[in-house]
TIVO-2410 file (N, C-alpha, C; in nm, 3 decimals):
# residues 75
REC num residu      c1      c2      c3 atome chaine
REC   1      X   0.231   1.642   2.787     N      A
REC   1      X   0.274   1.504   2.786    CA      A
REC   1      X   0.167   1.415   2.723     C      A
REC   2      X   0.042   1.438   2.756     N      A
REC   2      X  -0.065   1.355   2.702    CA      A
REC   2      X  -0.084   1.381   2.553     C      A
REC   3      X  -0.060   1.504   2.512     N      A
REC   3      X  -0.072   1.534   2.368    CA      A
REC   3      X   0.032   1.458   2.288     C      A
REC   4      X   0.153   1.452   2.339     N      A
REC   4      X   0.260   1.380   2.270    CA      A
REC   4      X   0.229   1.230   2.263     C      A
REC   5      X   0.179   1.177   2.373     N      A
REC   5      X   0.145   1.035   2.375    CA      A
REC   5      X   0.032   1.006   2.276     C      A
REC   6      X  -0.066   1.094   2.271     N      A
REC   6      X  -0.178   1.074   2.179    CA      A
REC   6      X  -0.131   1.081   2.034     C      A
REC   7      X  -0.039   1.172   2.005     N      A
REC   7      X   0.014   1.181   1.868    CA      A
REC   7      X   0.089   1.054   1.830     C      A
REC   8      X   0.168   1.002   1.922     N      A
REC   8      X   0.245   0.882   1.892    CA      A
REC   8      X   0.155   0.760   1.875     C      A
REC   9      X   0.053   0.750   1.959     N      A
REC   9      X  -0.041   0.638   1.946    CA      A
REC   9      X  -0.118   0.649   1.815     C      A
REC  10      X  -0.162   0.769   1.780     N      A
REC  10      X  -0.234   0.790   1.654    CA      A
REC  10      X  -0.148   0.759   1.533     C      A
REC  11      X  -0.022   0.800   1.537     N      A
REC  11      X   0.068   0.771   1.425    CA      A
REC  11      X   0.094   0.622   1.415     C      A
REC  12      X   0.108   0.555   1.527     N      A
REC  12      X   0.128   0.411   1.526    CA      A
REC  12      X   0.009   0.337   1.470     C      A
REC  13      X  -0.110   0.381   1.508     N      A
REC  13      X  -0.231   0.318   1.455    CA      A
REC  13      X  -0.246   0.343   1.305     C      A
REC  14      X  -0.205   0.460   1.260     N      A
REC  14      X  -0.216   0.492   1.117    CA      A
REC  14      X  -0.119   0.409   1.033     C      A
REC  15      X  -0.006   0.369   1.090     N      A
REC  15      X   0.090   0.291   1.013    CA      A
REC  15      X   0.046   0.147   0.993     C      A
REC  16      X  -0.059   0.104   1.060     N      A
REC  16      X  -0.112  -0.031   1.038    CA      A
REC  16      X  -0.156  -0.048   0.893     C      A
REC  17      X  -0.199   0.060   0.832     N      A
REC  17      X  -0.242   0.054   0.692    CA      A
REC  17      X  -0.126   0.016   0.599     C      A
REC  18      X  -0.004   0.043   0.640     N      A
REC  18      X   0.110   0.007   0.555    CA      A
REC  18      X   0.125  -0.144   0.543     C      A
REC  19      X   0.089  -0.217   0.646     N      A
REC  19      X   0.093  -0.364   0.637    CA      A
REC  19      X  -0.010  -0.413   0.535     C      A
REC  20      X  -0.127  -0.350   0.535     N      A
REC  20      X  -0.229  -0.385   0.436    CA      A
REC  20      X  -0.185  -0.354   0.295     C      A
REC  21      X  -0.114  -0.245   0.277     N      A
REC  21      X  -0.064  -0.210   0.144    CA      A
REC  21      X   0.042  -0.310   0.098     C      A
REC  22      X   0.126  -0.352   0.189     N      A
REC  22      X   0.225  -0.454   0.154    CA      A
REC  22      X   0.160  -0.584   0.114     C      A
REC  23      X   0.057  -0.622   0.187     N      A
REC  23      X  -0.016  -0.745   0.151    CA      A
REC  23      X  -0.087  -0.728   0.017     C      A
REC  24      X  -0.140  -0.610  -0.008     N      A
REC  24      X  -0.207  -0.583  -0.135    CA      A
REC  24      X  -0.113  -0.592  -0.253     C      A
REC  25      X   0.008  -0.541  -0.238     N      A
REC  25      X   0.107  -0.549  -0.345    CA      A
REC  25      X   0.145  -0.695  -0.370     C      A
REC  26      X   0.158  -0.770  -0.263     N      A
REC  26      X   0.188  -0.913  -0.279    CA      A
REC  26      X   0.077  -0.986  -0.351     C      A
REC  27      X  -0.046  -0.953  -0.321     N      A
REC  27      X  -0.160  -1.016  -0.388    CA      A
REC  27      X  -0.163  -0.980  -0.536     C      A
REC  28      X  -0.134  -0.854  -0.568     N      A
REC  28      X  -0.134  -0.810  -0.708    CA      A
REC  28      X  -0.034  -0.890  -0.790     C      A
REC  29      X   0.090  -0.900  -0.741     N      A
REC  29      X   0.191  -0.969  -0.820    CA      A
REC  29      X   0.178  -1.121  -0.813     C      A
REC  30      X   0.124  -1.172  -0.702     N      A
REC  30      X   0.095  -1.315  -0.697    CA      A
REC  30      X  -0.013  -1.354  -0.797     C      A
REC  31      X  -0.113  -1.268  -0.811     N      A
REC  31      X  -0.218  -1.293  -0.909    CA      A
REC  31      X  -0.164  -1.281  -1.051     C      A
REC  32      X  -0.068  -1.190  -1.071     N      A
REC  32      X  -0.005  -1.178  -1.204    CA      A
REC  32      X   0.065  -1.307  -1.240     C      A
REC  33      X   0.139  -1.364  -1.148     N      A
REC  33      X   0.211  -1.488  -1.177    CA      A
REC  33      X   0.113  -1.600  -1.209     C      A
REC  34      X   0.006  -1.608  -1.132     N      A
REC  34      X  -0.095  -1.711  -1.158    CA      A
REC  34      X  -0.160  -1.692  -1.295     C      A
REC  35      X  -0.194  -1.568  -1.330     N      A
REC  35      X  -0.260  -1.542  -1.457    CA      A
REC  35      X  -0.167  -1.569  -1.576     C      A
REC  36      X  -0.040  -1.534  -1.562     N      A
REC  36      X   0.054  -1.560  -1.671    CA      A
REC  36      X   0.079  -1.709  -1.686     C      A
REC  37      X   0.078  -1.781  -1.575     N      A
REC  37      X   0.096  -1.927  -1.584    CA      A
REC  37      X  -0.023  -1.992  -1.654     C      A
REC  38      X  -0.141  -1.934  -1.639     N      A
REC  38      X  -0.259  -1.991  -1.704    CA      A
REC  38      X  -0.269  -1.954  -1.852     C      A
REC  39      X  -0.228  -1.830  -1.884     N      A
REC  39      X  -0.240  -1.785  -2.023    CA      A
REC  39      X  -0.120  -1.697  -2.059     C      A
REC  40      X  -0.011  -1.756  -2.101     N      A
REC  40      X   0.111  -1.679  -2.130    CA      A
REC  40      X   0.098  -1.580  -2.245     C      A
REC  41      X   0.001  -1.598  -2.332     N      A
REC  41      X  -0.012  -1.508  -2.447    CA      A
REC  41      X  -0.061  -1.369  -2.406     C      A
REC  42      X  -0.117  -1.355  -2.288     N      A
REC  42      X  -0.168  -1.225  -2.242    CA      A
REC  42      X  -0.071  -1.155  -2.147     C      A
REC  43      X   0.054  -1.192  -2.150     N      A
REC  43      X   0.151  -1.141  -2.052    CA      A
REC  43      X   0.160  -0.989  -2.056     C      A
REC  44      X   0.167  -0.931  -2.174     N      A
REC  44      X   0.185  -0.786  -2.185    CA      A
REC  44      X   0.065  -0.710  -2.127     C      A
REC  45      X  -0.055  -0.752  -2.160     N      A
REC  45      X  -0.175  -0.686  -2.109    CA      A
REC  45      X  -0.189  -0.706  -1.958     C      A
REC  46      X  -0.162  -0.827  -1.910     N      A
REC  46      X  -0.172  -0.854  -1.768    CA      A
REC  46      X  -0.068  -0.776  -1.689     C      A
REC  47      X   0.050  -0.760  -1.745     N      A
REC  47      X   0.154  -0.684  -1.676    CA      A
REC  47      X   0.114  -0.537  -1.663     C      A
REC  48      X   0.053  -0.481  -1.766     N      A
REC  48      X   0.011  -0.341  -1.757    CA      A
REC  48      X  -0.099  -0.325  -1.652     C      A
REC  49      X  -0.189  -0.421  -1.643     N      A
REC  49      X  -0.291  -0.416  -1.539    CA      A
REC  49      X  -0.230  -0.430  -1.400     C      A
REC  50      X  -0.130  -0.514  -1.387     N      A
REC  50      X  -0.070  -0.532  -1.255    CA      A
REC  50      X   0.010  -0.408  -1.214     C      A
REC  51      X   0.072  -0.341  -1.309     N      A
REC  51      X   0.142  -0.217  -1.275    CA      A
REC  51      X   0.043  -0.110  -1.231     C      A
REC  52      X  -0.074  -0.105  -1.294     N      A
REC  52      X  -0.177  -0.012  -1.250    CA      A
REC  52      X  -0.223  -0.045  -1.109     C      A
REC  53      X  -0.244  -0.172  -1.080     N      A
REC  53      X  -0.283  -0.212  -0.945    CA      A
REC  53      X  -0.175  -0.181  -0.844     C      A
REC  54      X  -0.049  -0.202  -0.882     N      A
REC  54      X   0.062  -0.169  -0.793    CA      A
REC  54      X   0.066  -0.020  -0.764     C      A
REC  55      X   0.047   0.062  -0.867     N      A
REC  55      X   0.054   0.207  -0.849    CA      A
REC  55      X  -0.058   0.257  -0.759     C      A
REC  56      X  -0.177   0.204  -0.777     N      A
REC  56      X  -0.288   0.247  -0.691    CA      A
REC  56      X  -0.269   0.202  -0.546     C      A
REC  57      X  -0.218   0.082  -0.527     N      A
REC  57      X  -0.192   0.034  -0.392    CA      A
REC  57      X  -0.079   0.113  -0.327     C      A
REC  58      X   0.022   0.145  -0.402     N      A
REC  58      X   0.133   0.222  -0.349    CA      A
REC  58      X   0.089   0.365  -0.318     C      A
REC  59      X  -0.005   0.419  -0.394     N      A
REC  59      X  -0.057   0.552  -0.365    CA      A
REC  59      X  -0.126   0.554  -0.229     C      A
REC  60      X  -0.196   0.448  -0.195     N      A
REC  60      X  -0.260   0.440  -0.064    CA      A
REC  60      X  -0.153   0.442   0.045     C      A
REC  61      X  -0.042   0.372   0.023     N      A
REC  61      X   0.067   0.371   0.120    CA      A
REC  61      X   0.128   0.511   0.135     C      A
REC  62      X   0.143   0.582   0.025     N      A
REC  62      X   0.200   0.717   0.033    CA      A
REC  62      X   0.105   0.813   0.104     C      A
REC  63      X  -0.025   0.799   0.080     N      A
REC  63      X  -0.122   0.881   0.151    CA      A
REC  63      X  -0.120   0.850   0.300     C      A
REC  64      X  -0.101   0.724   0.335     N      A
REC  64      X  -0.092   0.685   0.475    CA      A
REC  64      X   0.029   0.750   0.541     C      A
REC  65      X   0.143   0.746   0.473     N      A
REC  65      X   0.262   0.810   0.528    CA      A
REC  65      X   0.243   0.960   0.543     C      A
REC  66      X   0.174   1.021   0.447     N      A
REC  66      X   0.146   1.164   0.457    CA      A
REC  66      X   0.062   1.194   0.581     C      A
REC  67      X  -0.039   1.112   0.608     N      A
REC  67      X  -0.123   1.132   0.726    CA      A
REC  67      X  -0.042   1.113   0.853     C      A
REC  68      X   0.046   1.013   0.855     N      A
REC  68      X   0.129   0.990   0.974    CA      A
REC  68      X   0.218   1.110   1.001     C      A
REC  69      X   0.281   1.163   0.897     N      A
REC  69      X   0.368   1.278   0.918    CA      A
REC  69      X   0.288   1.402   0.957     C      A
REC  70      X   0.168   1.415   0.905     N      A
REC  70      X   0.083   1.526   0.948    CA      A
REC  70      X   0.047   1.513   1.095     C      A
REC  71      X   0.018   1.394   1.139     N      A
REC  71      X  -0.015   1.373   1.280    CA      A
REC  71      X   0.106   1.405   1.368     C      A
REC  72      X   0.223   1.360   1.324     N      A
REC  72      X   0.341   1.379   1.409    CA      A
REC  72      X   0.392   1.522   1.411     C      A
REC  73      X   0.394   1.588   1.296     N      A
REC  73      X   0.466   1.715   1.289    CA      A
REC  73      X   0.377   1.838   1.269     C      A
REC  74      X   0.253   1.824   1.229     N      A
REC  74      X   0.171   1.942   1.203    CA      A
REC  74      X   0.072   1.971   1.314     C      A
REC  75      X   0.044   1.876   1.395     N      A
REC  75      X  -0.056   1.899   1.501    CA      A
REC  75      X   0.012   1.918   1.635     C      A
***
């Protein structure tokens, strides 16, 4: 019983990182909008940078989900 409770608490604590990833994605695209509003001629380059930032932030979220599922189902 205690092992199950510990797994659930650990998985819940690990999912806190998903909120940070959501905030990070919001910051990336909010900064893109601000940068394009300041200099519209760099839209293409700024968009490619923002997609890179989105992909890296989303990768952290996927790694977090992988850890959560490992905690729940592999241990």
